Each structure stands twice: as structure tokens, then as C-alpha cells.
VOKOL-530989 format. One line per field, with one value per residue (C-alpha): residue number from 0; residue in three letters; x, y, z. Coordinates in Angstrom, 2 decimals. Layout:
N
num = [NUM  ...]
residuo = [ALA  ...]
X = [X  ...]
Y = [Y  ...]
Z = [Z  ...]
//
This chain:
223
num = [0  1  2  3  4  5  6  7  8  9  10  11  12  13  14  15  16  17  18  19  20  21  22  23  24  25  26  27  28  29  30  31  32  33  34  35  36  37  38  39  40  41  42  43  44  45  46  47  48  49  50  51  52  53  54  55  56  57  58  59  60  61  62  63  64  65  66  67  68  69  70  71  72  73  74  75  76  77  78  79  80  81  82  83  84  85  86  87  88  89  90  91  92  93  94  95  96  97  98  99  100  101  102  103  104  105  106  107  108  109  110  111  112  113  114  115  116  117  118  119  120  121  122  123  124  125  126  127  128  129  130  131  132  133  134  135  136  137  138  139  140  141  142  143  144  145  146  147  148  149  150  151  152  153  154  155  156  157  158  159  160  161  162  163  164  165  166  167  168  169  170  171  172  173  174  175  176  177  178  179  180  181  182  183  184  185  186  187  188  189  190  191  192  193  194  195  196  197  198  199  200  201  202  203  204  205  206  207  208  209  210  211  212  213  214  215  216  217  218  219  220  221  222]
residuo = [UNK  UNK  UNK  UNK  UNK  UNK  UNK  UNK  UNK  UNK  UNK  UNK  UNK  UNK  UNK  UNK  UNK  UNK  UNK  UNK  UNK  UNK  UNK  UNK  UNK  UNK  UNK  UNK  UNK  UNK  UNK  UNK  UNK  UNK  UNK  UNK  UNK  UNK  UNK  UNK  UNK  UNK  UNK  UNK  UNK  UNK  UNK  UNK  UNK  UNK  UNK  UNK  UNK  UNK  UNK  UNK  UNK  UNK  UNK  UNK  UNK  UNK  UNK  UNK  UNK  UNK  UNK  UNK  UNK  UNK  UNK  UNK  UNK  UNK  UNK  UNK  UNK  UNK  UNK  UNK  UNK  UNK  UNK  UNK  UNK  UNK  UNK  UNK  UNK  UNK  UNK  UNK  UNK  UNK  UNK  UNK  UNK  UNK  UNK  UNK  UNK  UNK  UNK  UNK  UNK  UNK  UNK  UNK  UNK  UNK  UNK  UNK  UNK  UNK  UNK  UNK  UNK  UNK  UNK  UNK  UNK  UNK  UNK  UNK  UNK  UNK  UNK  UNK  UNK  UNK  UNK  UNK  UNK  UNK  UNK  UNK  UNK  UNK  UNK  UNK  UNK  UNK  UNK  UNK  UNK  UNK  UNK  UNK  UNK  UNK  UNK  UNK  UNK  UNK  UNK  UNK  UNK  UNK  UNK  UNK  UNK  UNK  UNK  UNK  UNK  UNK  UNK  UNK  UNK  UNK  UNK  UNK  UNK  UNK  UNK  UNK  UNK  UNK  UNK  UNK  UNK  UNK  UNK  UNK  UNK  UNK  UNK  UNK  UNK  UNK  UNK  UNK  UNK  UNK  UNK  UNK  UNK  UNK  UNK  UNK  UNK  UNK  UNK  UNK  UNK  UNK  UNK  UNK  UNK  UNK  UNK  UNK  UNK  UNK  UNK  UNK  UNK  UNK  UNK  UNK  UNK  UNK  UNK]
X = [0.00  1.41  1.90  0.87  2.79  2.24  5.44  4.98  7.94  8.49  12.10  12.30  15.55  14.36  11.05  12.80  15.13  12.26  10.47  13.58  14.29  10.73  9.93  12.82  11.43  9.29  5.81  5.94  4.35  4.66  1.08  1.83  3.75  2.91  4.99  2.74  0.32  -2.88  -1.81  -0.82  -4.31  -6.01  -3.78  -4.21  -7.99  -8.04  -5.39  -6.12  -2.54  -1.72  1.09  1.79  5.36  4.81  7.35  6.59  7.53  5.69  4.10  0.37  -0.41  2.15  2.62  1.10  -2.24  -2.16  -1.57  -4.46  -6.81  -5.77  -5.25  -6.62  -9.66  -12.04  -10.60  -12.82  -11.88  -9.98  -7.51  -3.80  -1.10  1.17  4.92  6.35  9.90  12.00  15.54  15.89  15.43  12.74  11.83  8.73  7.05  7.42  5.60  2.79  2.56  2.21  -0.60  -2.18  -2.40  0.92  2.08  5.76  8.63  11.91  14.85  15.54  19.04  17.82  19.45  17.49  16.95  15.43  13.06  11.95  11.47  9.64  7.11  6.52  6.18  3.67  1.70  1.40  -0.38  2.49  4.07  7.51  9.03  10.79  9.58  12.72  12.37  8.73  9.80  12.32  9.92  6.99  9.21  10.54  7.12  4.80  4.30  2.90  0.03  -1.11  -4.71  -6.15  -9.44  -12.70  -11.02  -9.05  -12.23  -13.92  -10.97  -10.35  -14.03  -14.13  -11.02  -10.66  -8.18  -5.77  -6.08  -5.33  -2.26  -1.06  -1.96  0.21  3.17  2.74  2.80  6.00  7.62  7.83  7.86  5.57  8.29  9.01  5.31  5.03  7.95  6.60  3.14  4.24  2.07  2.83  3.75  0.69  -1.50  0.16  -0.44  -4.12  -4.38  -2.65  -5.04  -8.06  -6.83  -6.20  -9.61  -11.51  -9.82  -10.06  -6.29  -4.23  -1.04  1.13  2.44  -1.02  -1.70  1.37  0.32  -3.19  -1.88  0.29  -2.49  -4.85  -2.14  -1.89  1.89  4.05  6.08  9.30  12.41]
Y = [0.00  3.39  6.02  9.45  12.34  16.09  18.09  21.46  23.80  27.46  26.90  25.88  23.94  22.00  21.18  20.11  17.89  16.10  15.62  14.21  11.80  10.54  10.30  7.90  5.40  2.41  2.60  6.37  9.02  12.77  13.93  17.65  20.51  23.64  26.67  28.15  26.94  27.91  26.16  23.13  22.82  23.42  20.92  18.29  18.56  18.45  15.77  13.63  12.37  9.68  11.70  15.43  16.54  19.85  22.56  24.35  27.87  28.88  32.09  32.92  30.05  28.33  24.58  24.11  25.62  23.87  20.59  21.29  21.89  18.67  16.28  17.95  16.87  18.89  17.67  14.60  11.06  10.08  12.93  12.59  11.82  14.78  14.52  17.86  19.02  21.41  22.71  22.08  18.84  19.12  22.58  23.87  24.25  20.53  19.82  22.16  20.43  17.05  18.47  19.76  16.24  15.47  11.86  12.63  14.82  14.84  17.20  19.09  17.65  14.08  11.51  10.61  7.04  8.31  10.55  7.66  5.31  8.04  8.44  4.68  4.42  7.26  6.01  2.63  4.30  4.38  7.24  8.21  8.83  6.02  5.49  7.03  10.12  10.40  10.21  13.03  15.20  14.92  15.05  18.37  19.87  17.86  20.61  22.93  20.65  19.19  20.02  17.05  17.48  16.53  15.73  12.97  11.35  11.61  10.11  7.23  6.35  4.30  2.25  -0.88  -0.99  -3.01  -0.59  2.32  0.46  -0.04  3.56  4.78  2.72  3.99  7.52  6.74  5.98  2.20  0.13  -2.87  -5.36  -3.26  -3.13  -6.89  -7.49  -5.10  -6.68  -10.28  -10.59  -11.36  -8.73  -9.64  -8.99  -5.60  -4.82  -5.65  -3.40  -0.53  -0.83  -0.86  2.18  4.19  3.21  4.01  7.39  8.29  8.67  8.11  6.80  6.47  10.02  11.43  8.90  10.22  13.84  13.09  11.14  14.06  16.56  14.77  14.21  10.43  10.76  13.52  14.42  14.56  13.29]
Z = [0.00  -1.02  1.69  0.43  1.98  2.01  2.60  4.34  4.88  4.02  2.98  -0.66  -0.30  2.73  1.08  -2.13  -0.13  1.58  -1.72  -3.39  -0.54  -0.17  -3.88  -4.36  -1.84  -2.79  -1.35  -0.71  -2.93  -2.41  -2.92  -2.69  -1.14  0.86  1.82  4.53  7.17  5.44  2.26  4.34  5.82  2.46  0.64  3.33  3.21  -0.58  -1.20  1.89  2.43  4.96  6.53  6.69  7.34  9.10  9.79  13.06  12.05  8.89  7.62  7.66  10.03  12.24  12.17  15.62  14.66  11.29  13.12  15.48  12.55  10.84  13.76  16.88  18.89  16.70  13.41  13.23  12.24  9.13  9.16  8.34  10.83  11.36  11.75  12.92  12.29  14.32  14.62  18.35  20.27  22.99  21.74  23.56  20.19  19.59  22.83  21.87  18.48  20.20  22.31  19.12  17.74  16.06  16.16  16.66  15.60  13.73  13.79  10.57  10.38  10.80  8.47  5.36  6.52  9.77  7.87  5.67  8.61  10.52  7.74  7.63  11.42  11.66  8.65  10.35  13.25  15.74  17.65  16.42  19.84  21.67  25.27  26.79  24.57  25.57  29.22  28.77  26.82  29.21  32.27  31.04  30.30  32.54  35.09  32.44  31.52  34.82  35.70  37.58  39.44  37.77  34.47  36.17  37.49  34.11  32.20  34.60  35.12  31.94  32.69  34.77  37.65  35.52  32.61  34.94  36.14  32.56  31.72  34.58  33.35  29.80  31.19  33.06  29.70  29.94  26.77  26.29  27.35  30.45  31.35  30.83  33.17  35.80  35.84  35.19  32.10  28.45  25.89  23.86  26.89  27.34  23.68  24.13  27.20  25.39  22.44  24.76  26.67  23.51  22.12  25.31  25.71  22.01  21.68  18.56  20.12  23.22  23.07  23.55  26.30  28.12  27.65  28.94  31.94  32.98  32.40  34.77  37.37  37.03  37.21  38.61  35.53  37.51  35.66]
//
């Protein structure tokens, strides 16, 4: 199955580089390009790509708001997965993009093979961040998003005790094998729990599960 990609970046050379790299890969098709945020949203809605590579800093509409319109909670089902790009690792703008609905991020100087693999990973429905990177990212910003209170009760009300336990370990940055070892269950069982949790909470991937868990105070967010 061909992965259709929309490349959005205001720098012509960067955009051309992404297009060249991705177009040369089997199973990947560059569906279009955009040089500003408004064009990115319009192109994504018209072309319906599987993945949008989204620069954070763009004219007319920044990549965070463009991401929110395409993949945020009000975007509706069936939208593209957004892979944001940035110059700085753990940039605060990256965190805001993840909250807006992005499925991961890459650095602009990432190797070509990482870019290609990132597109495939996100298109397959997975988060791009490794568990330890997720842990660092949310640990750094966790205090900014914690709300707790009634939202915590509402979110957790639909989960079983075991699912809450798994949810808490996901939020702590543990991988499936680590969760399996901690709870003395199989990896397949963990995978089933993770899928149920994401489905019940209406979340796309583990990154957003981590963000939600920190927002409701399920974990402390301390490194």
C-alpha cells in the first residue's frame, strides 16, 4: 500500500530535499507541497494524504495551529497523521505540536533514513518517539500541563483498575516489554491493554496517552 505524503515547509531547499528523498522510496508518494500553514491545511484537506510533514515555524499560520486543525480533537476522524519538524530537540514548540495532535517529531538535520522510517512508522499508526524520549519530553514539560481534578475522574471512570495500572506505566515511559515485566504478564497482553486504553480514551497513540496522563495528574512528571 502506497503512503501518500504532504510536505509542508516554508524553505524551498528543505522542502525540495524532503520531496527528493521521499519520492525515491518504494511505497511512498509525495502527494503535494505547501509553503505556509494555510496552504498546508487546504492541501491536506483536498489531497487527503496519509502523513503530513509539518514545519513548526511557517508564515500565515504556524505549524502548531495547522496541526491542530488537521489532527486535533475537533478535526474529526480520518484525518492525516502529522509529523512535525524542528531545529531544536525538545523545543517547547514541539511539545505544543504534540498536544495539538501530532504523532511525533523529527529534527531538521535528521538523516534521510530516519526521515523515511519516521514516515513509515507514523503512517502505520504508531508514535515516532521512543519510550525514553517520551519520558524526557513529558518530564521536562509535565508541570505545564497538569490540571487534575474533575477531568481525572472523568478520564479514569471508563477504565478498569488493571487498565489504569497499565496507563500509569505507559505515562512513566515504559515500553511494552518493560510493562510486561513489571506486571508479570505477556507482551501480547500488554499490547491488548494498550489498544483498549487508547480506544476508550479516544487517543491516537502512546504520546497522547502520556500527555493526557500528565495533564490529569496520574503521574508527577518529575524526571
